[in-house]
N, C-alpha and C positions, 0 to 999 in steps of 0.2 A: 501494500497500497503507498501510496507516495504520487508528488505531483510531477506533472509531465516525467515521465521515467523513457532512459534511455530506450534509441530502439534494439540494443543487445541485451539490455534487461526483458524491455517488448518479447525479443529472439526468443532468450531464454527461458522466459515460463510460457511461449504459446503453448510446446510442445507434455509442459513437464506436468505428469501426474498425478496428480491430487493440488496443482499450484493452478493457485488462481493470482492471477493481479488486478488491482483494483490502485487507479489513478484518478486523481484529481473530485475526491471523494467528499463532498461538503462536510458532510459531520457522522465519524470513524466510529459513528455508540454501536448505531446495529449490525457492522461488521466485522468491529470487536467482539463483541459481542457475540457471537453464532459460533464463535470456535472456542472452544477448551482455553486453547494456551496464546500465547502471543510470543513471536520469536524477535528480535532487535538485533541483528548481523553488523551490528555499528564495523567500521573500521576503520572513521576517522571522525574527527569534530571531539569538540571539547564543553564543558560544561554541561550544564544538569540534560538531562533531554526526554522530553515531551512529551512524547508521546509513550517512553518508559514509562512515564509515572501515570498517564492516560491509565495501559495496558493494566495495570495492579490496582488503580483505583476503579477499574471495574471488573475487580475481580479477579484475573484472566494469572492461570500459570507462567511463571516468563522465564523463555528462554534468553539469552543472548551471547554477546558480547564481549569483555572486561573489560573494552572504550566505553561501550554501549554508562556503563555503573560509574564511570570517570566523573566529578565535580556533584554524584551521592554519594552518604553518609547511613551510618545502620543497613547496608545492605548483605546482611543474615538475618533471616531464612530468603529471605525475598531481593533479588531476582537470581534464577540459576544461570550461574556464567562459564561457557563453554569456549578454547579455544580449538579443538581440535574437532572437525568437520563430523565424527563418526562419533561424539562423544550428544553430538544433536539428536543426529541421527536416532540413536538406542535412548537420550531421554524424548524425545518426541513420541519414538512409539511404544513406549512406556505409560505415556500421561494420555494418548486419544487410546492406550487398552485398559487403564487403567482410572474410570473419566472420575471415580471419588478422590485419589490422588490429586488427580490434577486440581480438581475442589478445591479440598486441602491444602493446593499452594498459593490459589488463585487468591481465596480470605487469608492469607498468610500477604501473598503481598497487598492486597487491601490494608489491610491494616499496619503492615510498609509503608504503604505508599499517604498512608495519615498521619505518619512521623514524618514525614521530612518535612522540613520549613520551607 
């Protein structure tokens, strides 16, 4: 999800099984709340990541890159940060297979988001 995705992003997501690209979404809430997990693979940037906080506020389990938590405090127990793609895949599959666990992590993420300044 994002604004004005590049042609490369559009090509990568066009045929990807289970991947859907949402671009220029005026209100992310319906899209985010339709899935049990929010993924934030930031590779650059500084400061607080508003999209990550929004996902947490909507009680979604969060799987993120370490860069996504840059500028945030109290990142334990949420979100779950991984660097290696296989860790992302394993965790995502586990959360999809176990909605109760995803829900628990989502509630933890919501509590965590409320503690952010």
